[in-house]
N, C-alpha and C positions, 0 to 999 in steps of 0.2 A: 504494500500500500504506500503510495507516494503522498507526501505532505503537500499542502497547497503552496504554490510559489507566488509570491507577491512581486510586482514589478518595482524596480528601483526608481523612485519618483524624484530624487534629488540630483540627478546627474547634471542638470543644467543650472543648478543653484551654486553660486560661488560662496562657500562657507569660509569666512576669513576672520571672524572675530568671536570672542567669548560671548555667551548668552544670546547667540543667534539660533543655535540648534541644540536640542537635548536629545539624548537617547535613553530608552528604558530597557534594561536588560535583566533577565532572571537567570541565575546560575544554579544548577543542582549541585549540592555539596554532599558527597557520599559520607555516611556515618556507619557505625557498627550495625545499627538497625534502621534501614531506610535512608532518607535524605533530609537535609534542611535546604531551604530555598533562600538564596540571597538575591534580593531585588534592589537594583540601584538606578538612580537617575544620574546620568553623567553628561557634563557639558562636552560637546563634540570637539571643540577646539582646544580647550585647556585640559581636557581629560579629568577634570575635577569631579569627584563624587559629590553631588549636591544634596542627596538624601538617600537613605537606604533602609531596608527592612530585612530582618532574618525571621523566617517562620518555618514551622513544621508542616504546614499545609500549603498547597499551591492554589491560592484563591486570589481573585482580582482585587479584593479589598486591600491587600498588602501593597500592591502597585499603586492603587489610588491614594493610599495614605502617604506613600513616598512622594508621589507627585504633588499632593497637597502641601507637604512639608517644604518641598523645593520651591513651589510658588510662593509660600509664605515667607521664605527666607530670601529669595532672589528675584521675585517678580516673575513675569512670564517671558519666555524668549521673544526676541523682537525680529521676526523675519522681515526681509525687505520687500519681497514680492509674493503675491498670492494669485492663484488662478481659480476659475470656477470648477475645475475638475476635482471635486471632492464629494464624497457621499454625505447625504444629510444625516445618516446615523452617526458617522464619525464626528461631524460638526456638533451634533447634540451631545455626544459623550464628552467632548472637550469644553463645551460652553461653561459648565460649572467651574472649571479650573481657570477660565479666562485665557485659555491658550489660543493662539492663532495658527490653525493648521495650514500647512504649506504643501502644495503639490505642483508637479510639473505639468504643463499643458500637453506634453508629448508622452505617450505611453511607450517606453522602450522595454520590451520583454526580454531583451538580451542581458540586461544588467539586473542583478539581484541585490536586495537589501540585506546587508550583513547583520544589522540590528533592527529592532522594531523602533522606528523613529516615531515618537509620539507627538512631539512638539516641534 
């Protein structure tokens, strides 16, 4: 079974300064019994960890809490350009966090997103 492949939507965006783009990443950390999950919000340019959560369950609430903490501490990322090529569901999910979603107007299926870019 193959996982769903998402197109890389930032290929045309020039990312050149801190607080322009954040990434959200969850890493599975093996333990003697099972896993713990480390979720981190990372600034793309500075590589600074803006907020993180460690949990024994893989639930979206941990990612949301980390994002809320990052927004409270650093404000929301400030992208320079935005296009209309964005789903209304994603827009609704980001609206409570005051994030500005950013997408490329060109869908290039050749490039893959290495991390899940949330903001």
